N, C-alpha and C positions, 0 to 999 in steps of 0.2 A: 469479608476479609478486613481485619483491623488495620487501622492506619499506623504505619511504622513511626516510632518517635523521631526518626531522622528525616522523615518525608518533607520535601521542600527545602532541605538544607544542603549546602554544598558538602561533598564527601570529605572526610578526614583523609589527608594525603597518605596516611599509613595504611588505609584500607583500599587504595586504588589497585586496579588490575596490574599484575606483574607482566608487562608486555614482552620483555625478553623471554620469560618462561613460556608465555602463550605461543609466541612465534617459534621458539625452539621445539615445542611439543608438536607443532604442525609438521615439522620435518622428521622428528625422531620417534614419535609414537605411531604404532601400527594398529589399525583397527582389526578386530576379530570378526569376520563376516558371519561366524556362527552365532554371534550375539545380535539380536534384532536392533538394539539401541545403537550399534556401531555400523549398521548397514546404511546404504544410501536410501533415503526416504523423502519423496516429494510430497509436501503438504500443499496448502492453498497458495503458498508463496515460495515454492521451490524447495531445495534441500537446505536445511539449517542444522547447525550443531556447534560444538566447541572442540578445539584441538585437545584440550585438557580431558575431555570425556571420550576421546577417540571417536568422535562423530563428525569431525570436520578437519581432516588431515590431508596431507599431500596425496595419499593413496586414493582418497575419495575424489579429489579434483582430477587426478589423472584418469580415473575410471569414468567419471561423469562426462568429462570433456571428450574422451574417446567415443563414448556412447552418443554424444551429440553429433560428432563428426560422421559416425556411421548412419545416424538417423537422417541427417541432411543429405547424405549421399543416396540413401535409399529413396528419399522423397524427391530427388531431382533438384535440390537446391544448390546452385553453384555460384551464386552471386556473393557479394561481400558479407562477412559476419561482423557486426558492430559490437565491440567488446568494451564494456564499461565497468568501473569499480568505485566503491565508496571509501569512506575514511576509517572504517573499522580496521583494527590491527591485522586481522587475518585476510583482509580483502586484497592487499597488494601481493602477498605471497601466493595467494590462490590465483590472482590474475596472471602472474608470471608463469605459474605451472600450466595454466590453461593455454597461454600463448605458446608454450613449448610444444604442447600436443597439437594445437591447431595448425601451427606452421609445419610440423612434421607430417600432418595429414594433407598438406598443400591447400589449406583453406585460406582464402584471401581475407585477411583480418584488418579491420580499421580500428586503431587505437586512438586515444585522445591526444590532441596536439599538446606538446610540451609536458606530457605525462600528467595531465590534469585529471582530477577526480571527475566522475561522470554521473550526472543525475539520471535516474531511471527514465523519466519522461523524455529526456534528450535522446536516449537510445531508441525508444519507441518512435519518436518523431523522425529520427534519421532513417530508420527502417522503412517507414511509410513514404518518406520523401523519395528515397531511391526507387521504391516499388511503384511509384506513380508512373514511371517511364520505363520500367523493366518488368518483363513477365517471364513465365516458364522457368527455365533453368537459371536465368539471370537474376532471379529474386534474391533479396537479402533477408537475413535474420539476425538475431543478436543474443548475447549473453551479458547478464549484469551480475557482478560479484558483490553481494550485499545481503546482510541479515535484517535489512530495514531498520526499525527503531530498537532492535534487540540490544541487550547489554554489551559492553565492550569485549567480553570474552567470546562472543559468538561470531560465526561466519555464515555466509549464505551464498547460494548459487541459483540463479534463475535463467531459464531459457525462454526467449521470445521468438516464435516462428515468424514466417513472412507476413502474417497479419499484424504484427507489431506489438501484440499484447501478450499476457502470460499464456504459456502453453496449456492446452487442455489435458484432461486426464488420459486421453488416448496416446498423446505424445509423451507426457511425463511418465506414464506407465511403461512405455517402451524404453525410455532412457533409464529409468530406475532398474528395470529388469536386466538390461544389458550391463549397466554399471556394476551391479552386484555379481553378475557372472564374471566380469573382469576382476573384481576384487577377490572373488573366490579362487580365481586362477593366478593370484599374485600379480595381477596387472601385466602378465607376460605378453599380452596381445596389444598393449598400448604403444602407439608410436610416439616418439619424443625426441626432440633435439635440444641442445643447450640453449639457454635464454639468449645469450649474446648472438648466437647463430640465428635464432629465430628473428630477433630484431633486425639483423642485417640482411635477412632473406628477402626475396622478391614478393613474399606472401604477406608482409606486414607493412602497412602504411599509416601515416598520421591522418586524422580527420578532426576538423575544428567543430566539435559538438556545440560549443558555446555560440559561435557565430551563426550556425545553422538554426539554432533554436531562438536566439535573441532577435535576430534580424527579421524573423517572420512573425513575431508576436502581434504586430499590427493587424495580421489577418484574423485574429481571434479575440483580442481585447482592445478596447478603445484607449490606446496608450496616449493619444493626443488629449483626450478629455482628462486623464489623470494628470498629465503635465500641466495643462492649463489651470487645473483646480488649485495647484500649489500645495496640495496635501502634504503635510509633514509625516513621513513614513519611517518607522523603525523596523529593522529586520534582524532577526537572530537565526543564522543558519544552523545553530546547535552543533557547530563543528563538523558539518556535513558537506556533501557535494554541491549544494546550492550556493555555497560561497563563491564558486566559480562563475555564477550567473548574475548575482545581484548588482555588482558595480558596473559591468557591461550594460545591463538593463537600464540602470540609472543614467549612464553616460549617453547611451544611444537615444533615449527618449526624453532626456532632460527632466528626470523626476527628482523631486526633493526627498531623496531616500538616503538614509544612513544605515550602514551595516554596523550594528552595535557590538558585535563580537566577531573578530576575524581569526580567532584561534582555532587551529586544528591540532588535536592531541588525542591519540588513540585511547588514553585513559578516560577521556571525556570528563576531566576533573571540574570543568566549569558548568556542568549540568547538574542541578539539584536532584537529590534522590527522589524516586517515584514513591507512590503510595505504599508499596511493599518494602521500601528501603533499598531497592536496587537502583543502580544508575541505568536509566532507560530513556533514550532520546525520543520520547513520545510527545509530539507537539500538541496533542489534545489533552495532555495531563496537566492540571493546574499546579501540581507539585513540581514536575519537571520544568514547567514554564514560569516558575515563580520569579526568576531574575527579570525576565522580560515583562512580566506583570507589574513589577515594581517600577518599571520605566514608562508605563502607559500614559501617565499624565504629561510626559514630555513630548508626546506625538499625537497626531490626529488618529493614527491607525498603526498597529503593529502586526507583524506576522512572522511565522517561523516554519521551517520544514524539518523533517527527520533526516538522518544521514544520507539516504539515497534519494531524498527529495520527492517521494511519491505521496507524501502526506502533508497536510496544511494545518496550521494553527492560527486562528484569527483573534487578535486582541483589540478591543475597542476601549474607550474610556470606562465602559461598564464592566470590563473584565474579559476573561477568556471565554469565547463562545463555545458552547457545546457543539460538537460536529453536526449532530442532527438538526440543531437550530439553524446553523449556517447553511447547511445543504438545502434545507427547506426554502430559505431566502434565495439561494442561488437558482433553484428551480423556478420559483415565482418570477424572479427578475429576468432570467434568460428566456423563458417562454413568452414573456411579454415584449422583449426588446429585439430578439433575433428574428426579424420579419422575413428574412430570406430562407429560413429553415423550411423544410417541407411542412405543410399545414397539418399533416397527421402524425408528425413525430412527437414522441412523448417522453416520459421519464423512466429510466431504468434504475431499479433499487433492489437491494438484497432483502430477503424476508425479515431480517433483524434490524433493518433501518426504519426510522420513524414512519408511522402511518400518517403523519401530517403531510407527507409528500402525496399520499393518495388524495387527501382533501384539497391540496393545491391543484393537482391534476383535474379533479372533478370541477373545481371552481373555474378553471381555465378551459374546460372542455377538451382535455387531453387524456391520453391513456397512460396507464402505469404497467410496466413489465417487471414483475417480481421474480428474482432468481435466487439460487442458493448463494452462500457466502463465497466470495472470490471474484476478483475483477475479470477473470477470464470469461465469465458468462456474459460480460457486456461487449466483448469484442465484436460479435456479429451484429449487435444492436447499433453500435457506433459506425461500423463499416458500411452497413446497409442504410444508415440514416433513419432507422426505425425509432431511435431515441436520440434526442438532441443533447440530453444531459444524463449521465449515469453516475451513480454514487453508492458508497457504502458507509455505514456508521462509524467505521474506524478512521474517519477523516480522509477518505480517498474519493476522487472524482475526476472526470474529464468531460469535455463538451465539444461540440462541432464549431468550426470556423464560421465567420459571419455569412459566407456564401453557402454554408451547409456541407462543405467538404470535411473530411476527417483529419483532425489535428494529431491525435494520439489515441492509442487503444490500451494504454496503461494509465494508472493513476498519475496525476500531474499536480504536485504541490505548488510550485511557483505560479502556475496558471490560476489555480483557485485563489491564491493570495492576491494576485493582480486583479482578479475579478472583484474582490472586496473593495479595492481602491476605485475601480470603475464605478461600482454601485454608489459608493459614497460621493464620488465626483458628480454623478449625473442625477442621483436621487436627493442629494443634499441632506442625507441622513446616514448614520453609521449602519452597518449590517445588523447590529444588535437592536437599534431603534426600528429598523425595518421588520425585524422579527416580532417585536412587540405589536406593531401594526397588523402583521399577518395573523398572529394568534388571537388578537382582539376580534378578528373576523371569522376565523376558522376553528378556534378552540386551542387551548394551551395544554399540550401533552406533558406528562412527567415520565421520564425514562431513566432506567438504570440497568447497568450490567454488573452482575456479581460473578466473580471467578472463584471457583472452589477446587482444591486439590483433588485429583482423580487418578486412580491407577489404570493400567491398561485394560483390565477386565471391566471396570466401570465405564470407561470411555467407549469400549466396544458395545456394551449394552445400550448406552444412550444413543449411539449411532444407529443401532438396529431397531429403535422404537418404531412402532406402527400406529396407525390411527385407532386400531382395535384396542390398544393399551389404554386409551383415554376413556375413563368411565365417568368423569365429572360431567354434570349437565349444566353447571353454572360456574362463572369465573368472577370473583369479586362482586357477586350479587346480580350479575347479568347472564342471560342464557348464552351458552357456548354456541357459536354459529358455525365453526369449522375446526377440525383438527388436521393439520397438514404435515405430511412427511415428504411431499413433493412441492416444489415451487410452482405457484399458479401461472407464472409467466412462461415457463418452458418445460414444465413437467419433469424436471430433473430432481433427483433426490437431495433433500436438504442436509442429510447426514445428521439428523436429529428430529425434533418435533416442534411445531408451532401450534398453539391453542389460541383461538380468537373469539372475542365477544364484541358486542357493539361498542363498548366503552373502553376496551383495552385488550391486551394480549400478553402472552409470554412465549418464549422459545428457549429451548435448551439444545446445545450441541457441544461435542468435544472439540478441543483445540487440535489443530493439525500440526502444531509446532511445539506445544508445551503440555506438561502433565496436569492439565486442568480441564474442567468442564465449565462452560459459560452459560449463565442463565440471564436472558434478556427479558425485560418486562416494560410495558408502557401503559399508562392510564391517561384517559382524556378527562378525568375528573380532578383528582388531587393526590397528594402524597399518601394520604390515608388509604385511598383506594388502590394505589400502587402497592402499598405494603400488603393489602389483602390479596392481591394477585400473586405477589411473591410468596406469601405464606402458603397459598393454595398450590402453587407450583412446587415448592419445596416439599410439602406434605405428599404430593403425588409422586415425586421422585423418590423420596425416602421409602414409601410403601412399595414402589416398583423395584427398587434396588436392594431390598432386604435379602 
């Protein structure tokens, strides 16, 4: 994909999203359930869409929330439901709609204190905190209204069951099926009361997500070491929900931390355009992060999170760290320093995350559990302490507390940011310097993901690929050692294909939320070898998709 000429530049005000039109469309446009693009559809990160495309409207949220109410009743979940929302324009309208349905269904809902925006990891943490002392029917679950790092026109809805992490396909399949039935029937079976009545009801109460999250950070990160180091830290919340967390974190633990941008604006006018010219609050994109990158010489360390705060972006004096690079350093650091973790716990990673993690694990005598894409696959690994650190290449990760207990089962952006500060405080080197030391010992991979437009037919064909479709016997000059359509860590379908050699690999899979196919490739030789792998992969796909 070519780099857009406006990439890395702040958007022209004349081109910003029309927020009044976007919110009005949420209430006034009605989806047509006969059109697949306007039905409820749960991808790897819940249901996403735009009110302007009639894929994220009030009708969708009414149906999905009612479906969640019915699911939790059928599964015997009667504890509180933790409800959070981020700073996208459609998130608050959708939160209000959801609250009307939840209260009408007599669900005990916990909303943020003072109507504060809510980070995804704070919701996951709250669910697990409650469930430490409540079992059976008293268990809690949660809903997060967010499209993550997607553009300003998008909305999203995620359900986290009592395990605290993203719902698996068995649960999302039930919600999706029931929600579409409700849509088809004009939502006549949806229970709903007015918003003011819901707020005043006995079923809605405030919860201080910020205090619950911030006050327990010492259980998982050495906050004292960060404070004593005096590190000068700069943070850009990118106009997202983590803004609610950073100043309380700095004040509680005495950190030398500056929030460089406190603006919340649903147009996200302060975020530079991404590689494709869209405003996308992706904290792993050097284009979207160009403002913070320009500040890096003013701080020892900088970091950012996306709008719902489940992703991290780490900026050192050397620049923005590639997520794969930083995650490899995290695994190396955590497995060496968390001495109270179970001796046999390893690393959880998706099949498209760097194989440097495999080399780190081998060097430290630990196992690797490879899963399909989606953080939901890591829930049982973190819950059962089979893996101390779980991560995916899209800048998402979480890990266990010092004592080996589970902190969260969803991606946690602020946590991974603070870990970078702990590393720098205790290793006396930046995460990028630690990466250079690591690759000098274990090899230096070259990794790239290429996104290409793909229609529904193409995406379906890629998703249905089998090992038998692979006829190549070498990849970039090295013999092919395996062709995978199932993840080796749990034998679950990848939803695509991964072809592996000793010196590199490629994987292809369709996006669950966009009309694109993603081609991932990695070489442990050099850029030229990576290009050879990519060429072989693209030739294979072109021949297959004729």
